[in-house]
DOMISE-22960 format. One record per residue (C-alpha): residue number from 1; residue in one letter; x, y, z. Coordinates in pm, whole numbers. Each point is the difference from the previous one (the first is absolute). Example, Ala and Ser with C-alpha at 12.3 -4.5 7.8 and 13.67 -1.06 7.14 Angstrom:
# DOMISE-22960
k r u v w
1 A 1230 -450 780
2 S 137 344 -66
//
This chain:
# DOMISE-22960
k r u v w
1 X -2839 13844 -836
2 X 249 38 272
3 X -212 -201 272
4 X -26 -281 -264
5 X 332 -91 40
6 X 67 -397 57
7 X 246 70 203
8 X -147 300 244
9 X -117 -214 275
10 X 324 -183 18
11 X 211 354 8
12 X -305 156 240
13 X 89 -270 263
14 X 354 -32 -25
15 X 71 414 -30
16 X 77 200 315
17 X -294 120 148
18 X -102 375 33
19 X 5 151 305
20 X -364 47 133
21 X -163 335 81
22 X -151 -132 344
23 X 136 -278 254
24 X -300 -218 -108
25 X 150 -320 -220
26 X 322 173 -3
27 X 178 -265 257
28 X -141 -337 -177
29 X 64 173 -396
30 X 278 54 93
31 X 91 -326 103
32 X -70 -159 -296
33 X 148 215 -257
34 X 357 -83 218
35 X -104 -360 -7
36 X -89 36 -344
37 X 278 187 -112
38 X 252 -238 175
39 X -102 -254 -232
40 X 55 167 -303
41 X 244 244 -145
42 X -23 191 -327
43 X 157 -215 -304
44 X -268 105 -328
45 X 118 147 -303
46 X -151 242 -257
47 X -157 -260 -226
48 X -134 -288 305
49 X -43 343 244
50 X -161 204 -208
51 X -47 -89 -358
52 X -162 -288 35
53 X -303 148 258
54 X -30 259 -190
55 X -52 -154 -325
56 X -222 -260 150
57 X -182 278 219
58 X -41 195 -363
59 X -88 -318 -217
60 X -387 -74 183
61 X -274 -122 -158
62 X -16 305 -219
63 X 280 -145 -236
64 X -212 -297 -66
65 X -332 92 9
66 X -44 384 -71
67 X 248 105 -254
68 X -286 -89 -272
69 X -230 128 175
70 X 203 339 -21
71 X 80 -11 -322
72 X -295 -85 -146
73 X -218 281 227
74 X 213 299 -55
75 X 229 -92 -298
76 X 357 -12 -58
77 X 75 359 15
78 X -203 33 262
79 X 176 -286 145
80 X 327 84 -14
81 X -73 313 138
82 X -156 -88 308
83 X 309 -216 10
84 X 194 297 -35
85 X -157 220 264
86 X -55 -258 238
87 X 419 -69 12
88 X 45 335 25
89 X -174 63 322
90 X 183 -328 121
91 X 318 72 -119
92 X -30 363 147
93 X -94 -213 333
94 X 238 -250 -28
95 X 271 274 -31
96 X -122 154 377
97 X 20 -338 94
98 X 310 -97 -73
99 X 160 337 151
100 X -229 -82 318
101 X 117 -335 38
102 X 338 53 -40
103 X 25 288 234
104 X -31 -264 298
105 X -147 -359 72
106 X -377 -83 -29
107 X -172 -173 217
108 X -359 -169 85
109 X -288 157 -240
110 X 157 104 -334
111 X -85 299 -107
112 X -198 78 367
113 X 337 -5 125
114 X 139 215 -296
115 X -227 268 76
116 X -67 -47 396
117 X 346 68 29
118 X 49 283 -258
119 X -327 177 69
120 X -80 -117 361
121 X -265 -178 139
122 X -343 151 -129
123 X 125 1 -383
124 X 159 -352 91
125 X -306 -124 211
126 X -245 156 -237
127 X 149 -132 -313
128 X 82 -334 174
129 X -350 -58 49
130 X -50 55 -406
131 X 291 -226 -57
132 X -171 -278 208
133 X -324 21 -178
134 X 163 60 -370
135 X 156 -359 128
136 X -335 -91 74
137 X -136 33 -329
138 X 240 -102 -162
139 X -11 -348 138
140 X -386 -37 -102
141 X 117 129 -335
142 X 258 -292 -84
143 X -255 -249 186
144 X -278 99 -209
145 X 238 56 -313
146 X 86 -434 71
147 X -353 -58 39
148 X -92 153 -360
149 X 287 -222 -131
150 X -114 -293 166
151 X -357 27 -122
152 X 83 98 -351
153 X 199 -313 -3
154 X -231 -284 192
155 X -342 208 81
156 X -297 -131 -180
157 X -108 260 -245
158 X -354 193 113
159 X -359 -184 -51
160 X -174 97 -316
161 X 372 55 -200
162 X 74 -222 -310
163 X 351 -69 76
164 X 232 -292 -38
165 X 130 -120 351
166 X 274 -218 74
167 X -11 -303 226
168 X 256 241 243
169 X -295 222 4
170 X -154 -98 321
171 X 50 285 252
172 X -364 212 77
173 X 3 385 -120
174 X -169 265 182
175 X 27 244 273
176 X -17 -172 314
177 X 175 -290 -159
178 X 326 248 -110
179 X -8 127 369
180 X 5 -365 98
181 X 309 -71 -197
182 X 147 320 113
183 X -20 -118 315
184 X 144 -286 -42
185 X 322 155 -198
186 X 7 264 295
187 X 58 -216 298
188 X 243 -207 -201
189 X 197 354 26
190 X -120 12 332
191 X 142 -320 144
192 X 357 68 -168
193 X 6 327 142
194 X -97 -107 366
195 X 245 -335 -24
196 X 329 294 -82
197 X 102 184 -270
198 X 268 -193 -67
199 X -168 -268 -188
200 X -94 201 -255
201 X 327 194 -5
202 X 164 -322 -97
203 X -223 -42 -300
204 X 87 339 -163
205 X 216 -127 -224
206 X -185 -303 -110
207 X -293 241 -78
208 X 218 248 -186
209 X 104 -280 -201
210 X -317 -129 -45
211 X -131 393 -123
212 X 313 22 -221
213 X -75 -302 -164
214 X -360 79 -95
215 X 101 345 -117
216 X 257 -151 -254
217 X -279 -228 -133
218 X -204 254 -32
219 X 248 196 -257
220 X 98 -319 -141
221 X -380 -91 -114
222 X -95 363 -149
223 X 261 -121 -250
224 X -48 -353 -37
225 X -398 -46 63
226 X -179 -11 -380
227 X -331 187 -15
228 X -259 -128 189
229 X -385 66 129
230 X -22 21 365
231 X -325 -50 206
232 X -123 284 189
233 X -105 -35 377
234 X -239 335 -116
235 X -328 -142 -152
236 X -131 336 -66
237 X 97 -20 -426
238 X -54 -320 -118
239 X 73 -105 -293
240 X -237 -246 -300
241 X 108 -307 214
242 X -127 100 319
243 X 359 57 92
244 X 199 312 96
245 X 319 -5 -187
246 X 299 251 -48
247 X 337 -36 -220
248 X 354 -5 92
249 X 116 111 -351
250 X 358 2 60
251 X 201 282 -106
252 X -229 173 -229
253 X 56 361 -98
254 X -342 65 -46
255 X -77 -115 344
256 X 285 260 177
257 X -202 263 -172
258 X -344 -130 134
259 X 200 18 354
260 X 156 336 27
261 X -304 200 77
262 X -226 -16 310
263 X -299 -164 -44
264 X -177 -31 363
265 X -258 -207 102
266 X -168 -141 277
267 X 177 -259 204
268 X -115 -318 4
269 X 47 -121 326
270 X -144 295 211
271 X -240 172 -299
272 X 156 296 66
273 X 65 265 -307
274 X 411 56 -2
275 X 173 314 -59
276 X 373 152 37
277 X -11 8 343
278 X -151 -346 63
279 X 222 -208 -226
280 X 301 206 177
281 X -81 -69 364
282 X 12 -431 -118
283 X 313 71 -189
284 X 158 254 287
285 X -23 -337 168
286 X 269 -176 -176
287 X 242 287 42
288 X 2 -18 361
289 X 262 -154 233
290 X 265 218 -1
291 X 58 -48 362
292 X 101 -326 0
293 X 348 52 -7
294 X 45 254 278
295 X -208 -195 228
296 X 268 -249 -30
297 X 229 179 143
298 X 114 -174 313
299 X 85 -292 -196
300 X 209 194 -269
301 X 350 -28 12
302 X 96 371 -78
303 X -387 155 -95
304 X 137 359 -65
305 X 155 -205 -292
306 X -314 -259 -63
307 X -283 201 8
308 X 5 246 -223
309 X 160 -199 -305
310 X -224 -307 100
311 X -279 204 20
312 X 25 173 -337
313 X 111 -313 -208
314 X -293 -148 152
315 X -215 301 -135
316 X 220 24 -344
317 X -103 -368 -59
318 X -350 3 76
319 X -1 310 -205
320 X 79 -120 -292
321 X -215 -380 44
322 X -305 195 5
323 X 36 220 -288
324 X 129 -330 -167
325 X -303 -212 74
326 X -206 254 -81
327 X 87 91 -316
328 X 54 -377 -90
329 X -365 -53 98
330 X -146 333 -215
331 X 183 -189 -308
332 X -112 -313 65
333 X -309 -1 130
334 X -384 62 -110
335 X -158 315 213
336 X -271 -206 105
337 X 244 -294 166
338 X 178 274 116
339 X -331 183 225
340 X -180 -369 25
341 X 258 -232 122
342 X 234 141 237
343 X 166 -367 13
344 X 90 -31 -361
345 X 362 9 87
346 X -39 -400 101
347 X -275 -76 -295
348 X 321 121 -265
349 X 303 -190 239
350 X 165 -239 -135
351 X -94 -198 325
352 X -263 170 143
353 X -9 -136 341
354 X 356 142 35
355 X -190 360 -2
356 X -224 -134 216
357 X 294 -104 272
358 X 107 362 -17
359 X -287 174 14
360 X -102 -249 364
361 X 354 53 162
362 X 21 368 -114
363 X -272 52 176
364 X 33 -227 322
365 X 348 164 42
366 X -198 373 -32
367 X -271 -58 203
368 X 258 -172 229
369 X 246 262 24
370 X -289 298 54
371 X -177 -197 335
372 X 343 -50 94
373 X 81 383 -5
374 X -339 130 76
375 X 47 -202 342
376 X 379 105 28
377 X -120 381 -38
378 X -262 -60 280
379 X 291 -157 187
380 X 212 267 -37
381 X -298 258 40
382 X -126 -171 344
383 X 354 -9 148
384 X 101 362 -77
385 X -363 53 221
386 X -84 300 -183
387 X -384 -70 25
388 X 58 -118 395
389 X -206 -327 101
390 X -178 -26 -370
391 X 246 -186 -170
392 X 111 -193 337
393 X -115 -347 -76
394 X 210 60 -331
395 X 289 -26 143
396 X -20 -346 140
397 X 287 -237 -86
398 X 55 -345 -56
399 X 335 -140 203
400 X 179 -2 -359
401 X -108 357 22
402 X -259 -21 -284
403 X -279 226 72
404 X -309 -214 -69
405 X -212 232 122
406 X 64 225 -257
407 X -34 -288 -304
408 X -307 -87 182
409 X -163 422 -26
410 X 146 9 -363
411 X -129 -335 -94
412 X -389 138 174
413 X 7 315 -201
414 X 111 -170 -371
415 X -237 -209 86
416 X -283 268 67
417 X 169 162 -368
418 X -79 -308 -178
419 X -355 77 15
420 X 43 251 -294
421 X 13 -347 -221
422 X 155 179 -299
423 X 370 102 -118
424 X -52 324 -128
425 X -250 136 232
426 X 271 39 241
427 X 313 59 -208
428 X -87 329 0
429 X -24 48 412
430 X 336 -140 16
431 X 140 165 -234
432 X -79 373 132
433 X 185 -186 357
434 X 283 -62 -192
435 X 32 350 -174
436 X -104 123 334
437 X 281 -178 208
438 X 252 110 -274
439 X -95 367 24
440 X 105 -25 321
441 X 357 -159 -60
442 X 45 251 -227
443 X -99 316 220
444 X 227 -179 255
445 X 306 14 -199
446 X -145 362 -126
447 X -26 88 344
448 X 381 -125 95
449 X 115 145 -290
450 X -173 363 15
451 X 91 -29 433
452 X 422 -26 -122
453 X 27 -181 310
454 X 391 -117 18
455 X -47 -332 55
456 X -246 -41 -261
457 X 277 -162 -248
458 X -125 -285 -203
459 X 310 -202 -184
460 X -254 -5 -266
461 X 5 360 -155
462 X -206 12 -315
463 X -321 147 103
464 X -81 385 50
465 X -282 194 167
466 X -129 12 -392
467 X -30 -414 -18
468 X -190 25 344
469 X -261 228 -100
470 X -18 -175 -356
471 X -105 -269 223
472 X -207 128 232
473 X -202 223 -273
474 X -38 -295 -224
475 X -126 -221 346
476 X -257 226 34
477 X -103 63 -381
478 X -42 -368 -65
479 X -221 -7 329
480 X -240 181 -116
481 X 18 -52 -322
482 X -93 -419 94
483 X -295 125 232
484 X -18 353 145
485 X -264 -147 281
486 X 254 -322 125
487 X 281 283 -22
488 X -149 276 229
489 X -101 -283 224
490 X 316 -144 101
491 X 151 336 58
492 X -253 148 192
493 X 33 -336 182
494 X 345 -25 3
495 X 4 388 157
496 X -238 -121 244
497 X 231 -225 132
498 X 282 270 -57
499 X -211 210 303
500 X -85 -303 178
501 X 311 -81 55
502 X 164 346 54
503 X -222 77 352
504 X -35 -389 94
505 X 310 -94 -70
506 X 300 -43 214
507 X 334 226 -96
508 X 246 -211 -196
509 X 373 -12 10
510 X 82 -40 -369
511 X 50 386 -94
512 X -266 147 -184
513 X 34 169 -343
514 X -179 300 74
515 X 223 86 270
516 X 259 11 -286
517 X -240 156 -232
518 X -93 258 256
519 X 343 146 125
520 X 98 21 -399
521 X -244 245 -56
522 X -12 181 367
523 X 320 41 -79
524 X -34 177 -343
525 X -238 163 146
526 X 152 191 279
527 X 296 133 -221
528 X -301 128 -209
529 X -118 155 337
530 X 172 336 -17
531 X 49 191 317
532 X 13 338 -193
533 X -323 -62 -168
534 X -215 30 346
535 X -256 216 64
536 X -237 105 238
537 X -300 -119 -154
538 X 101 -324 37
539 X 183 -19 313
540 X -81 -283 215
541 X 101 -93 368
542 X 268 -281 -33
543 X 86 -78 388
544 X 261 -174 202
545 X -151 -130 299
546 X 245 -110 253
547 X -70 -258 228
548 X 168 -71 359
549 X -184 -340 112
550 X -266 -67 -274
551 X -223 -161 237
552 X -101 369 184
553 X -64 147 -322
554 X -266 -177 -230
555 X -236 213 40
556 X 247 289 -86
557 X 132 -231 -336
558 X -355 -65 -140
559 X -85 380 66
560 X 271 106 -229
561 X -112 -221 -282
562 X -316 201 -6
563 X 155 295 7
564 X 282 -58 -271
565 X -229 -17 -307
566 X 135 -241 -254
567 X 331 197 103
568 X 354 -183 100
569 X -20 -158 368
570 X 276 -116 186
571 X 64 -157 368
572 X 301 124 116
573 X 159 -175 286
574 X 365 84 179
575 X 194 -296 199
576 X 277 100 180
577 X 325 -123 -47
578 X 349 -35 -224
579 X 34 -263 -293
580 X 355 28 146
581 X 88 -320 175
582 X -317 -209 -153
583 X 27 -283 -176
584 X -334 88 -241
585 X -293 324 -11
586 X -215 -95 256
587 X -279 167 -196
588 X -24 -257 -303
589 X -166 -252 242
590 X -231 282 77
591 X -186 73 -335
592 X -220 -333 14
593 X -114 106 322
594 X -112 390 -61
595 X -163 -110 -362
596 X -220 -245 123
597 X -144 258 267
598 X -9 226 -321
599 X -183 -244 -137
600 X -202 -99 338
601 X -127 354 25
602 X -90 40 -351
603 X 185 305 -106
604 X 188 105 -291
605 X 350 88 136
606 X 351 -77 -61
607 X 257 -78 279
608 X 320 162 65
609 X 253 -114 283
610 X 332 141 114
611 X 258 -29 219
612 X 192 229 209
613 X 144 186 288
614 X -311 198 114
615 X -320 83 -92
616 X 35 336 -139
617 X 340 -117 -234
618 X -257 -273 -111
619 X -324 218 -88
620 X 301 218 -210
621 X 95 -361 -224
622 X -373 -62 -52
623 X -87 335 -143
624 X 251 22 -210
625 X 39 -324 -141
626 X -403 -115 -20
627 X -131 24 -362
628 X 96 52 -322
629 X -18 311 -203
630 X -292 189 10
631 X -134 -304 232
632 X 128 117 309
633 X -165 96 360
634 X -106 377 36
635 X -183 -49 314
636 X 154 -197 317
637 X -219 -113 276
638 X 125 -62 369
639 X -208 -136 298
640 X 11 261 295
641 X 255 -7 266
642 X -179 -12 348
643 X -10 -208 300
644 X -281 -253 -147
645 X 50 -366 75
646 X -13 -151 -359
647 X -307 -310 -14
648 X 43 -286 -179
649 X -251 6 -293
650 X 138 -335 -136
651 X -33 -206 267
652 X -172 -296 -92
653 X -26 98 -371
654 X 25 -317 -290
655 X 119 78 -292
656 X -241 -155 -279
657 X 234 -3 -270
658 X 258 -286 171
659 X -216 -99 307
660 X 273 124 224
661 X -69 174 282
662 X 178 364 68
663 X 85 -81 342
664 X 140 -342 -130
665 X 334 -35 -106
666 X 124 62 -397
667 X -7 -312 -233
668 X 305 21 -159
669 X 113 -180 -321
670 X 300 -218 181
671 X -106 -258 253
672 X 330 89 206
673 X 4 404 -32
674 X -88 103 366
675 X -348 206 37
676 X -113 328 110
677 X -346 187 88
678 X -145 160 -264
679 X 12 334 185
680 X 159 52 342
681 X -226 80 297
682 X -158 337 30
683 X 269 233 227
684 X -147 5 367
685 X -31 307 250
686 X 310 -21 180
687 X 252 -88 -357
688 X 158 280 -112
689 X -70 129 -363
690 X 241 -15 -273
691 X 35 370 -67
692 X -38 316 235
693 X -181 297 -48
694 X 288 198 -181
695 X 46 -260 -243
696 X -414 -8 -97
697 X -28 359 -50
698 X 373 -54 -195
699 X -204 -264 -244
700 X -247 294 -54
701 X 227 255 -34
702 X 192 -235 -262
703 X -263 -68 -199
704 X -154 349 -53
705 X 404 114 -126
706 X -58 -267 -235
707 X -322 103 -117
708 X -237 -219 109
709 X -357 57 187
710 X 8 -127 368
711 X -296 -175 136
712 X -21 -97 352
713 X -260 -202 90
714 X -125 -65 367
715 X -286 -243 173
716 X -28 -191 -293
717 X 35 -314 242
718 X -349 96 58
719 X -124 81 -380
720 X -249 -337 -86
721 X -68 -4 -355
722 X -264 -248 -22
723 X -215 227 271
724 X 117 304 -211
725 X -91 -108 -293
726 X -286 -206 64
727 X -362 46 -130
728 X -76 220 302
729 X 158 78 390
730 X -153 49 320
731 X 11 345 123
732 X -166 22 339
733 X -105 -323 -8
734 X -207 105 -367
735 X 75 -152 -309
736 X 148 292 -224
737 X -65 -123 -359
738 X 239 340 -142
739 X 395 -93 -57
740 X 272 93 200
741 X 112 375 33
742 X 354 95 -65
743 X 47 357 158
744 X 282 210 -143
745 X 175 309 229
746 X 223 143 -315
747 X 108 316 226
748 X 337 -47 179
749 X -186 15 325
750 X 379 4 207
751 X 0 370 -142
752 X -209 164 144
753 X 146 331 -152
754 X -134 -116 -390
755 X -358 -45 -116
756 X 148 -111 -351
757 X -134 -303 -125
758 X 97 -32 -351
759 X 308 -136 11
760 X 214 -277 -153
761 X -56 -190 251
762 X -366 59 96
763 X -52 -16 -339
764 X 148 -401 34
765 X -214 -50 295
766 X -309 55 -201
767 X 167 -188 -339
768 X 56 -334 262
769 X -331 51 134
770 X -224 0 -332
771 X 248 -279 -95
772 X -104 -206 199
773 X -371 51 9
774 X 45 -70 -400
775 X 102 -383 106
776 X -306 -251 -25
777 X 15 -99 366
778 X -31 407 96
779 X -263 83 -314
780 X -248 64 305
781 X 217 229 242
782 X -25 348 18
783 X 223 233 23
784 X -13 281 233
785 X 239 285 -18
786 X 93 226 331
787 X 81 402 -6
788 X 92 156 321
789 X -143 329 10
790 X -21 291 299
791 X -379 70 36
792 X 34 377 -16
793 X 230 -1 -313
794 X -160 191 -256
795 X 145 -239 -235
796 X -173 -285 56
797 X -251 -18 -265
798 X 263 120 -235
799 X 217 -305 109
800 X -256 -239 17
801 X -103 115 -390
802 X 316 -75 -156
803 X 88 -361 166
804 X -334 -82 -153
805 X 102 165 -347
806 X 337 -187 15
807 X -177 -315 90
808 X -222 8 -283
809 X 264 114 -256
810 X 242 -285 129
811 X -347 -242 -38
812 X 68 -152 366
813 X -368 -55 205
814 X -9 125 330
815 X -183 146 286
816 X 180 320 116
817 X -74 89 374
818 X 167 323 172
819 X 86 -73 333
820 X 44 306 253
821 X 353 -67 203
822 X 0 406 169
823 X 0 -194 327
824 X 307 -224 -137
825 X 177 247 -144
826 X -26 280 290
827 X 178 -285 256
828 X 303 42 -260
829 X 10 372 -76
830 X -60 63 411
831 X 325 -196 69
832 X 161 220 -299
833 X -80 348 125
834 X -298 124 -90
835 X -219 90 -317
836 X 229 284 -121
837 X 290 -264 -4
838 X -256 -240 -187
839 X -38 270 -243
840 X 416 35 -51
841 X 46 -395 17
842 X -303 -15 -293
843 X 141 236 -210
844 X 360 -176 15
845 X -161 -346 -54
846 X -139 92 -317
847 X 360 141 -155
848 X 171 -262 126
849 X -225 -222 -166
850 X 38 146 -312
851 X 330 16 1
852 X 24 -381 56
853 X -220 -61 -234
854 X 178 166 -272
855 X 295 -236 147
856 X -171 -292 -76
857 X -91 90 -355
858 X 351 65 -83
859 X 221 -236 206
860 X -60 -397 17
861 X 146 5 303
862 X -246 60 281
863 X 52 219 261
864 X -18 -11 391
865 X -149 332 181
866 X -39 -8 400
867 X -297 65 107
868 X -8 380 132
869 X -295 -57 234
870 X 87 -212 265
871 X -352 -199 58
872 X -51 -139 338
873 X -184 -352 96
874 X -330 200 106
875 X -53 114 -357
876 X 132 -281 -201
877 X -287 -239 253
878 X -239 267 -61
879 X 68 -89 -376
880 X -11 -321 27
881 X -343 -32 244
882 X -161 243 -290
883 X 119 -250 -258
884 X -177 -270 232
885 X -343 133 71
886 X -86 155 -327
887 X -240 -186 -207
888 X -265 -178 64
889 X 79 -369 -94
890 X 336 -123 53
891 X 195 -41 -358
892 X 148 -323 -92
893 X 366 215 -48
894 X 153 342 29
895 X 206 177 -207
896 X 201 261 180
897 X 282 277 -96
898 X 340 -88 82
899 X 241 276 59
900 X 342 -64 -101
901 X 290 -74 242
902 X 196 255 96
903 X 355 62 -159
904 X 109 -20 387
905 X 112 -316 69
906 X -18 61 415
907 X -402 112 -43
908 X -68 -376 -214
909 X -121 -119 402
910 X -239 307 40
911 X -132 -46 -386
912 X -72 -375 64
913 X -186 87 361
914 X -169 277 -188
915 X -177 -221 -296
916 X -37 -275 282
917 X -200 253 160
918 X -192 98 -298
919 X -104 -318 -108
920 X -80 -217 343
921 X -279 -225 44
922 X -159 120 -334
923 X -78 -326 -163
924 X 186 -116 -324
925 X 194 321 -108
926 X 212 76 -232
927 X 201 298 22
928 X 174 117 -345
929 X 255 222 -117
930 X -21 72 -395
931 X 309 122 -192
932 X -111 -55 -379
933 X -291 172 -221
934 X -287 -252 -48
935 X -315 141 -108
936 X -72 275 -282
937 X -274 134 -178
938 X 120 -37 -337
939 X -160 -256 -256
//
């Protein structure tokens, strides 16, 4: 196992420290890392840096104690099949490890570091915890294996069992005695890890020599030891002499034939019935440890050269060794010997104590390196601060940089796992944990490959997305074959950790592979979003909201977020100035502030800033360049041009994501960089505006020329979303439990010569109001549609009936109210010369509007007719009063018809004055001019 590497802790205390996500613990950690780094320089080659640590990790207690178990239960054929499946899985994983490890320097944490820096903190943190528990359980597994070996050699036979006991068999046996022995051995490992990993690192070569010598003696013994009867520790079957014996036959063909096929029986150590899955779970522990070399990258002369070659060589050596041992055991050992005596290699060895030494040394080294690995993973997790203060204790280190607190926590958890009592009991759990980690490593490599990031160019190129996918599928399939319950539980636990880190963890600066994958997919789907296939049935508002200073328009920003109906929403801002003479783009440093505000307001919006010599040119730039392909703004929203003093709605607000106040200085990456406020202060009443009236109306005219719908938003500084959308609103001192009202006036009230209400602009008003009502927050809102008619007109009932039919066809639910405005219209026609003139103007108006409608349908460029009827302030104020006083309850927002700007630029000021009088003191109001068809009655 990668966590079993004998040099792992040495590597992790001397390597470069990873950048912490947050400040806590970061300073001290970095200091320790620099001190350690100054003492040690990379100097290990392929053999000592990769091959030996990986071999020691893979040649654990399994090679000595479980080869006979695997062959005896599964038979030679299935044993080889198990090794092929296991090594196919780990080979795919090795290829992924080699690819990731040669794409940059690794650091503390091994697989956790690779996954977290590739897939982001969510996956990295959750897999890191699973990797930590895998190390903890792995350490307990090897301690239990060592206890089993000790009791097999020195344990007193169980009471009531007839057996020949040697003088050396003096240790009492039983569950609690085994727990005591395991606790003592674990404490010895704990002392070594607590003193320092360098002690164990110096013994690495000695341990490797011992293990190699033991393996050599085992191979030799198969050829030179004569057939012998072996006394079995399992006394379930006694012969006539009262002893339990089995045969070592030497190389016999009939012995090989008897051992070819499976014969699953009860495991004499656990009393459980064995199967392919349970045997594979035990066997797979001898195939782990493949990431030991990648964990040594900081101590290697040339990591990109050593890791792939050394790891693949170690995997090949262990594969050949395991299969040869399986073949020799099946060819020379009786089936009962293999099934009932897991330590038979010592019984048939030319010098039995040598095997005992090999078992003890390999088990202690594996247990110790697992304990060290677990502590270093826990230390890396605590430094990255993914779990806040939960792991704060684990950040404590000694003066030499040894994370003693992490070692202590890991030791206590291993002690808890020792209560399992038997090696085979926890083998399945350990195997599933490591399979999940290996699957995540393959997933990380697959994600990097699919993201096609230019910076992912590993030196090791012998991998494809096919190998990564096979590795993932192999790991997942074997997880569920071993134990579906454990597999589901481990995946569910990982997903729970992932969600906790996602919602509660800090923002990292490692880079998120999800962003690269999203970019890759979004680019592909944007190319597929063909504007030539647009249809009115699938129209949705795509809004560009122009923001002068976000401090004064947070209410409007949140309202438009409700109005967008899952469409594109862009916040646009124009900074006056020219790039000439500036050392760099002044807008780049502003994006962080705007995005922080987007997070603070919980809105789903993009940000687009531009630099221009005038507001008009800046808006033109944004309308031209904002969006991609079929995702471009079709509606522009502007704040209203009036003399209201802006109000600061961000005063004393705190950003939850950063903890900084919006009045404070912007946090910058460079300490020496000059800091600036998040946003400038709001404009005072006496300060000049950035644009004049004529330029403001020109912006509206430009947008209409470009085929954009225009919306002017007024008085949204008074819009309080929480109050409007609360459970109830207080009206006249009483609690109103009904939803808010949205008032729609679909007629052009500045064209009294026309009574038309069914045109493109009117239908656009209705569509936007309906879109607002369909959003989740505005579900309780009620639409009220006001239609102005003359009280004595014979067509009043007919018009109301037509309107209701139209609303039904459009599937819009609204209350229709007919508003008599005879007195208001009379003010206009009185100034125009009486009733005869009124009739003439009305007939001319109808013809003119029909021609305009035909022009709109035939031409993409809109025309700008002048108002033939000259409106008086008295008439407009009367219309304003009519709107203001009509309706029993005050609406949350009003939708009014916005006329086109006049073609004559000299009349821009008069046009803006008329719109100002029309919407004055009406509360939150949207004045809307639509130029595109947005509704249909077709299926």
